N, C-alpha and C positions, 0 to 999 in steps of 0.2 A: 870493356872493349877488347875485342879479339886482336891477336897479333897481325892478322891480315888487314883488318880495318885500320890499325895504327900505321902499317906500312903504306897503305894506299894514301892516307892523309899526308904522310911525309913526302911521298912522291909527287902529289898534286900541289904541294906547297900550302896546305891548309893552315890557316891562322885562326886562333881562337878569337871571337868577336871582342872588340875593345871593351864593350859594355860588360863582359863577363870576366874581365881580369881581376886579379886579387885587389887592386887598388879601387876603392869604392869612390865614385864621384858624388859628393854631397852638394848637389846644385840647389839653386833657389826653387826650381820646379819640383825636385824630389822632396825637399823639405815641406813644401806647401801642398804636396799631392794628397788628395783625399780619395779613398776608394769609393768610386761611384759605379753604379750599374752602367752598362753600355748605353742604355736608353737615356739615363740622366745626363751622361756626358754628351751624347748626341744632341740633346735639347739645349745644352749650354753652348755647344759649338755653333748651332744654328741661331740661337738667340742673340749671341754677341754680334753677329752680322747685322741683324735688325737694329741693334743699339748704335752701331758705329757707321753704317753706310746709309745715307738718306735715300739712295737709289733703290734699296731693297724694300719692296712693298708687301711681301707676304712670305711666310715660311715655305710655301710650295715653290715660289720663285727661287728662293735661296737653295733649296734642296736640289733642284734640277738644273740651275743655270750658273752656279758659282763654282768655278774650277778650284779656287782655294779651299772651299769646303770639301770638295771631292778628294783633293790631295791629302787633306788632314785626316779624313775618315780612313782612307787607305793606309796612311802612315800609322795610325793607331793599331791597325791589324798587323802591319808589317813589323812594328816595334814589339808586339807581343811575340811574334815568331822569333825575332832576334834575341829576346831575353830568354827564350826557351831553347836557345842554341840550335836554331834552324836557319843559319845565315843565308844559304842559297835560296831557300823559299822566300825569305824576307827580301833579299835583294831583287829577286825576280818580280815580286809583287810591287816593289818600289819602282822598278823599271817600267812596268806597264802603267803605273800611275803617272810617271813622267811623260810617257807617250800620250796619254789621255789628257792630262791637264797642263803640261808645260811647266810643272813645278817639280823640282828635284829635291826630295828630302831623303837623306840616308836613313835606313831603318834603325840605326844605332842612336840617332839624335833623340834627346829627351825634350818633349814638348809639354808645356803646362796646360792649364785649363783656359778656356775662352780665347783661344789663339785665332787671330783673323789675318788672312792673307788677302789683301784687296787686289782684284784683277788677276793676280797669280802669275802672269807670264814672266818667265825668266828667273824666278826665285830659286836659289840654291842654298841648301842647308846641309852642312857637313856632318860627318859621323859623330864627332865628339861635341857638337854644339849642344848647348843647354838653354832652353827658353822658358822663362817664368810664366806666370799667369797674366792674362789680360794684355798680351803683347800684340802689336799691330805692325805688319810688314806690308809695304807697297811693292808694286811690280819692279822687277829687276834687282832686287836685293840679294846680296851674297853674304852668307855667314861662312867664310872660308878659312882654310888653314894656311900656314906659311912654312910648314916643315914636312919632310917626308918621314919623320920619325913617328913611331906608334905612340900611343898615349894621348893625353889632352893636347889638342892642337887647334881647336876651333873656339869661337867666342862663347861667353855666357851672358845672356840678357836677363836682367832683373824683371820684376813685376811692373807692368804698365809702361813698358818701353815702346816708343814709336820710331820706326826706321823709315825714312822717306825713300821715294822712288830712285832706283839706280844706285843706292848707297852700298858700299863694300865695307864690311866689318871683318878684319883679318887677324888671325892669330888667337892664342889662348888668353884673350883679354876679358875684362868684365865691364859691362855697361850697367851702371847703377839704376835702382828703381826710379821709374817715372822720368827717365831722361829721354831726349829726342835727338835723332840724327838727321841732319838736313839732307835733302835730295842730292844725289851724286857725290856725296862726301866719301872719304876713305878714312876709316878709323883704324889706327894701328896701336893706340895706347888706351889704357883704362879710362873710363869716364865716371866721374863721381855722380851720386844720385841727384836727380832733379837738375840736370844741366842740359843745355842745348849745344851741340857741336856741329860745325859746318866747315867745309873746305877740304883741300888736299895738301898735306894731311889734315885731318879734322882737328879743330881747336875749339875750346869752350868759348862761347860768345855771350852766354846768358846763364845766370844762375836761376834759383827758384823764382817762379813767377805765377801769380794767381790768374788763371784764365777766366775771362768773362763768360765763356761758353763751354766750360767743363761739363761733360755729361754726368749723370748721377753716379757713374762708376769710377769717376776720378781720372779719366783718360783725356789728355789734352791733345786735340787734333788740329789746333790753330797753326797750320804751317805758314800762313802768310805773316806771322809775327816774327819769323826768323830774320835776324838782322843781317846787314851786309858789312862785314868787317873791313873790306877794302874801301868802301865809301866812307865809313866812319874814320878810317885813318887819313884819307884825303881831306876830309872836312877839318880834322884836327890840324893838319899841315897848313891848310889855307888860313885857318884862324891864327896860327902861330906866325905866319908871314905877315899878316896884317898887324899883329901886335909889335913885331920887330920894326916894320915901317913906321908905325906910330911913334915908337921909341926913338927912331932916328930922325923924326921930324919930316919925313917924306910923305906927302899927300898921295893917296892911292891913285887918284885920277892922273896926277902928274907922272907917276911912275909908269902907268900904262901907256901914256902918250909917248914916253921916251922909247918904249920897246914894242913897237907895233911890228908883229911878224907877218900878218896877212896871209899866212900859209894854212890856216885852218878855219873852220866855220864856227868856232866857239865864241860867238859874239856875246853871248850872255855872260861868259866867264871873264872875258877881256874887256867888256863894256864898250866894245866897238859897235857901231851901228851896222845894220844889215847892208846899207849902201857901201860902207867902207870895206866890208868883207867881200862884197861882190866885185868891187873895183880891184882889190888886191888879187883875187882869183883870176880876173881877166888879164891883169898884167903878167901874172905867172904863165898863163897859157901863151901869151904873145912872145915871151922870152923863150919858151920851149920851141 
């Protein structure tokens, strides 16, 4: 490199791409990466869509109408430029892909095989993010950083991970193999393998479970089995109250009769009749 080129890079604030720094990132995706021809990798990327999306009817439909596939194909080209130390060309290619598809993948991100972005709108994947094989992301997912420092600052997703719509996975954490992140959850801590996490901040609510509808590739897409931790806690509290009333010798119906609030429509919980609830609401309106 000439002295002039070095001076220009210093003046423009050029930084070496993170992926090319001396510290090597040994990710799940890099460990499992197999050198495939571009055509074989393209067939895998298209084939995984047909396996996981029942709305996909043909390879031709996937090739021409799936923005997640388009974004992934462009990213593989941009990532190659990034590894060859062409950061501007890589970023420019990624920028056009974002305009075209609505998916923002930094060219420095390491993406494994058979990666599927369903719908694609609003997905953001940061520079140092690492994604394993057979991972599925739904729309609105962010794999973001929590620091302005260089180096590893984005999450690592293991193999077979499913991240629900609108979920945010923030920081240099690790999500274990075959784990699931519920929709609109915010993950800020590591997740053990084969766990389901939901909430803000996300908490583990289910350990390993055998799905009745696992596809042949071992990817569990049964989002409707994600539990509600708030409803579970309320159910436990109501059961505990009933046990305490029984221990005190207070009959449940008698206790409710003594404390009629009449201010809500929860007749099924308080065991008030619908007529009593309507009468209480009418009295409240008259007092106002």
